[in-house]
C-alpha positions as CSV (number, residue, x, y, z in Angstrom):
1,M,-67.9,24.3,1.5
2,A,-67.0,24.2,5.2
3,D,-64.1,21.8,4.5
4,T,-62.8,24.2,1.8
5,V,-62.9,27.2,4.2
6,H,-61.2,25.1,6.9
7,N,-58.4,24.1,4.6
8,S,-57.8,27.6,3.4
9,I,-57.5,28.8,7.0
10,R,-55.0,26.1,7.8
11,T,-53.1,26.9,4.6
12,G,-53.0,30.6,5.6
13,Q,-51.8,29.7,9.1
14,K,-49.0,27.6,7.7
15,T,-48.0,30.4,5.3
16,W,-48.0,32.9,8.1
17,L,-45.9,30.6,10.3
18,T,-43.5,30.0,7.4
19,L,-43.1,33.8,6.8
20,K,-42.6,34.4,10.5
21,M,-40.0,31.7,10.8
22,R,-38.3,33.1,7.7
23,E,-38.2,36.6,9.1
24,M,-36.8,35.2,12.4
25,M,-34.1,33.3,10.5
26,E,-33.2,36.4,8.5
27,A,-33.0,38.5,11.7
28,W,-30.7,36.0,13.4
29,L,-28.5,35.9,10.3
30,F,-28.1,39.7,10.4
31,V,-27.4,39.7,14.2
32,S,-25.2,36.6,14.2
33,P,-21.9,38.3,13.4
34,T,-22.2,40.7,16.2
35,F,-23.6,38.0,18.5
36,I,-20.8,35.6,17.7
37,G,-18.2,38.3,18.2
38,F,-19.8,39.2,21.6
39,L,-19.5,35.5,22.7
40,I,-15.9,35.1,21.5
41,F,-14.4,38.4,22.4
42,F,-16.4,39.5,25.5
43,L,-18.5,36.9,27.2
44,G,-16.0,34.1,26.7
45,P,-13.0,36.0,28.1
46,L,-15.1,37.4,30.9
47,C,-16.1,33.9,32.0
48,A,-12.5,32.7,31.7
49,V,-11.3,35.6,34.0
50,V,-13.9,34.7,36.5
51,Y,-12.7,31.1,36.6
52,Y,-9.0,32.0,36.6
53,S,-9.6,34.5,39.5
54,M,-10.5,31.5,41.7
55,T,-7.3,29.5,40.8
56,E,-3.6,29.7,41.6
57,W,-2.2,29.5,38.1
58,N,1.4,30.1,37.2
59,L,2.2,30.6,33.5
60,L,5.7,29.1,33.9
61,S,4.6,25.9,35.5
62,Q,1.2,25.7,33.6
63,Q,-0.4,24.3,36.8
64,A,-3.7,25.6,38.0
65,T,-5.1,24.9,41.5
66,F,-8.6,25.9,42.5
67,V,-8.3,28.2,45.6
68,G,-11.8,29.7,45.7
69,L,-11.8,33.3,47.0
70,A,-8.3,33.2,48.4
71,N,-6.9,35.6,45.7
72,F,-9.6,38.1,46.6
73,Q,-8.9,37.7,50.3
74,N,-5.2,38.2,49.7
75,A,-5.7,41.4,47.7
76,L,-8.3,43.0,49.9
77,L,-7.1,42.0,53.4
78,E,-3.5,40.8,53.3
79,N,-1.6,42.7,50.6
80,P,-0.8,46.3,51.6
81,D,0.5,47.1,48.1
82,F,-3.0,46.6,46.7
83,W,-4.5,49.6,48.6
84,R,-1.6,51.8,47.7
85,V,-2.2,50.9,44.0
86,V,-5.9,51.7,44.5
87,R,-5.0,55.0,46.1
88,N,-2.7,55.9,43.1
89,S,-5.6,55.0,40.7
90,V,-8.0,57.2,42.6
91,V,-5.5,60.1,42.7
92,F,-4.9,59.7,38.9
93,A,-8.7,59.8,38.3
94,I,-9.3,62.7,40.6
95,G,-6.6,64.7,38.8
96,L,-7.5,63.7,35.3
97,V,-11.3,63.7,35.1
98,P,-12.0,67.3,36.3
99,L,-9.1,68.8,34.4
100,N,-10.0,67.0,31.2
101,M,-13.6,67.9,31.3
102,A,-13.0,71.6,32.2
103,L,-10.4,72.0,29.4
104,A,-12.6,70.2,26.9
105,L,-15.6,72.5,27.8
106,A,-13.5,75.6,27.5
107,L,-12.1,74.6,24.1
108,A,-15.6,73.6,22.9
109,L,-17.0,77.0,24.0
110,A,-14.2,78.7,22.1
111,L,-14.5,76.6,19.0
112,S,-18.2,75.9,18.7
113,R,-18.9,79.0,16.7
114,P,-17.7,79.4,13.1
115,F,-14.8,81.7,12.5
116,F,-11.8,81.8,10.2
117,G,-9.5,78.9,11.0
118,V,-11.9,77.1,13.4
119,V,-11.4,73.8,11.5
120,F,-7.6,74.1,11.8
121,F,-7.8,74.6,15.6
122,R,-10.2,71.7,16.0
123,T,-7.9,69.5,14.0
124,V,-4.9,70.6,16.1
125,F,-6.6,69.8,19.4
126,F,-8.1,66.5,18.1
127,A,-4.9,65.2,16.4
128,P,-3.4,63.8,19.7
129,V,-6.4,61.5,20.1
130,I,-5.6,59.6,17.0
131,T,-1.9,59.6,17.6
132,S,-0.3,56.4,18.8
133,A,-0.3,56.4,22.6
134,I,3.2,54.8,22.8
135,A,4.6,57.4,20.4
136,W,3.0,60.2,22.4
137,A,4.4,58.8,25.6
138,I,7.9,58.4,24.2
139,V,7.9,62.0,22.9
140,W,6.8,63.4,26.3
141,K,9.3,61.2,28.1
142,F,12.1,63.0,26.2
143,L,10.5,66.4,26.7
144,L,10.2,65.9,30.5
145,Q,13.7,64.7,31.2
146,G,15.9,66.4,33.7
147,E,18.3,69.2,32.6
148,G,18.3,67.9,29.0
149,G,14.6,68.0,28.6
150,F,12.9,70.6,26.4
151,I,10.5,71.7,29.1
152,N,13.3,72.4,31.6
153,Q,15.4,74.1,28.9
154,V,12.5,76.5,28.3
155,L,12.0,77.1,32.0
156,A,15.7,77.8,32.3
157,L,15.4,80.7,29.9
158,V,13.2,82.5,32.4
159,G,15.4,81.6,35.3
160,I,13.4,78.6,36.6
161,T,15.1,75.3,37.5
162,G,12.7,72.6,36.6
163,P,12.6,69.2,38.4
164,N,13.3,65.8,36.9
165,W,9.6,65.4,36.2
166,L,9.4,61.6,35.8
167,R,11.9,60.7,38.5
168,E,10.6,62.6,41.5
169,P,7.6,61.2,43.4
170,N,6.0,64.5,43.9
171,W,6.0,65.4,40.2
172,A,5.7,62.1,38.3
173,M,2.0,61.6,38.9
174,A,1.2,65.2,37.9
175,A,3.3,64.9,34.8
176,V,1.6,61.7,33.7
177,I,-1.9,63.3,34.3
178,V,-1.2,66.4,32.3
179,T,0.2,64.5,29.3
180,R,-2.8,62.2,29.4
181,V,-5.2,65.1,29.5
182,I,-3.5,66.8,26.6
183,K,-3.7,63.6,24.5
184,M,-7.4,62.8,25.2
185,V,-9.0,66.2,25.7
186,G,-9.8,66.5,22.0
187,L,-12.3,63.7,22.1
188,N,-14.3,65.3,24.9
189,M,-14.0,68.6,23.1
190,I,-15.7,67.2,20.0
191,L,-18.5,65.7,22.1
192,Y,-19.1,69.1,23.8
193,I,-19.0,70.9,20.4
194,A,-21.7,68.6,19.1
195,A,-23.8,69.2,22.1
196,L,-23.4,72.9,22.0
197,Q,-24.3,73.1,18.3
198,A,-27.5,71.1,19.1
199,I,-28.8,73.7,21.5
200,P,-31.4,75.9,19.8
201,R,-30.1,79.5,19.5
202,D,-33.6,80.8,20.3
203,Y,-33.0,80.2,24.0
204,E,-29.9,82.3,24.0
205,E,-31.4,85.1,21.9
206,A,-34.5,85.2,24.2
207,A,-32.3,85.4,27.3
208,R,-30.3,88.2,25.8
209,L,-33.5,90.1,25.0
210,E,-34.4,89.8,28.6
211,G,-31.1,91.3,29.6
212,A,-29.2,88.2,30.7
213,S,-25.4,88.3,30.8
214,R,-23.1,85.7,29.2
215,R,-22.5,84.1,32.6
216,Q,-26.2,83.9,33.3
217,I,-26.9,82.4,29.9
218,F,-24.2,79.8,30.5
219,S,-25.2,78.9,34.0
220,M,-29.0,78.9,33.5
221,I,-29.3,77.6,29.9
222,T,-26.2,76.2,28.4
223,W,-24.9,74.2,31.3
224,P,-28.2,72.5,32.2
225,L,-28.8,71.5,28.6
226,L,-25.3,70.0,28.5
227,A,-26.1,67.6,31.4
228,P,-26.6,64.4,29.3
229,T,-23.4,65.0,27.4
230,T,-21.5,65.8,30.6
231,L,-22.7,62.5,32.1
232,V,-21.5,60.5,29.1
233,I,-18.1,62.3,29.1
234,M,-17.7,61.9,32.9
235,V,-18.4,58.1,32.7
236,I,-16.1,57.6,29.7
237,T,-13.3,59.7,31.1
238,T,-13.5,58.0,34.5
239,I,-13.4,54.5,33.0
240,G,-10.5,55.5,30.9
241,S,-8.6,56.9,33.8
242,F,-8.8,53.6,35.7
243,K,-7.8,51.7,32.6
244,V,-4.7,53.7,31.8
245,F,-1.7,51.6,31.0
246,D,0.3,52.7,28.0
247,H,1.4,56.1,29.5
248,I,2.4,54.5,32.8
249,Y,4.3,51.7,31.0
250,Q,6.3,53.9,28.8
251,M,6.8,57.0,30.8
252,T,7.4,55.9,34.4
253,G,7.0,52.1,34.6
254,G,5.1,52.6,37.8
255,G,7.8,54.5,39.5
256,P,9.4,56.4,41.1
257,E,9.0,54.5,44.4
258,N,5.7,53.0,43.0
259,G,4.3,56.6,43.0
260,T,2.5,56.0,39.6
261,L,1.8,52.3,40.0
262,V,-1.9,52.3,39.1
263,L,-4.3,49.3,39.1
264,A,-4.1,48.4,35.4
265,F,-0.3,48.4,35.3
266,Y,-0.3,46.4,38.6
267,I,-2.4,43.8,37.0
268,Y,0.0,43.6,34.0
269,Q,2.9,43.2,36.4
270,Q,1.2,40.3,38.3
271,G,0.1,38.5,35.2
272,F,3.0,39.0,32.7
273,K,6.0,39.9,34.9
274,F,5.4,37.7,37.9
275,F,3.2,35.2,36.0
276,N,0.6,35.0,38.7
277,V,-2.4,34.8,36.3
278,G,-4.9,33.8,38.9
279,Y,-4.1,36.7,41.2
280,A,-4.0,39.1,38.2
281,S,-7.5,37.8,37.2
282,A,-8.8,38.5,40.7
283,L,-7.4,42.0,40.5
284,A,-9.1,42.5,37.1
285,M,-12.4,41.4,38.6
286,I,-12.0,43.9,41.5
287,M,-11.2,46.7,39.0
288,F,-14.3,45.7,37.0
289,V,-16.5,45.9,40.1
290,M,-14.9,49.3,41.1
291,I,-15.5,50.8,37.7
292,M,-19.1,49.5,37.6
293,A,-19.8,50.9,41.0
294,L,-18.4,54.3,40.1
295,T,-20.4,54.4,36.9
296,L,-23.6,53.6,38.7
297,V,-22.9,56.3,41.4
298,Q,-22.3,58.9,38.7
299,V,-25.5,58.0,36.9
300,M,-27.5,58.1,40.1
301,L,-26.0,61.5,41.1
302,R,-26.7,63.0,37.7
303,R,-30.3,61.7,37.7
304,K,-30.8,63.1,41.2
305,G,-29.3,66.4,40.2
306,S,-31.5,66.6,37.1
307,E,-34.6,65.9,39.1
């Protein structure tokens, strides 16, 4: 009798182990496509960039020499152009992020409530997001030309002589920022609309019964409840502003006088124009660290503000 019970327990344990192993294998099978894609398209290239950043590798000669941290030292301590490029990237981000977020919130507040034609207006403002970035930049490049550009022709009708927007250092950066904001503001608008529609209307109705004005309702109820969405939008927009490439490539090429030469385009120049892959990889690692640091700072500041 005891042997029978003992054998049944062992059989039950083997069955349980078999079922557990089968569940683990099924789970890994379901996860494997994503995991393999992560290894091939993210972790693998990231490790390759880390290795290349410590080499002096020229694409033309196909010769790689290990130089350690020399590329980082050159960028951070010896190359004055690097810090000018970083300054341009910071200026671009400072100009784009607040303008994008403010315009997106204003549009969301206007289009979050149902009214006749609201779907049409949402579509109009979101359409540039799904438009080809190169096509968008080409169109705006023609619109912002000197005397022959559409923008300057419209300004001339009211007696204003417009500048050559993309060929004057004082105007090129502003022109690129504004065109980028117009293209990408629709995405943040949709995120804000979703967040606004998720706020219970009971809060607003209770505040109105207490005599609160629209400004008080927004500052004391709506804006604090939008804090998580605002953090996500701020992080996404900041990362996107440092990664901008297509607009700079098509509209200004980093000019005039390197006035719009941002870090992403500078990395492209070093890697695919001057063929310094090792130095370009080091710059990419620096940009990765900068974006990571900015993201962590934003998250910490938002948490502190929430507390």
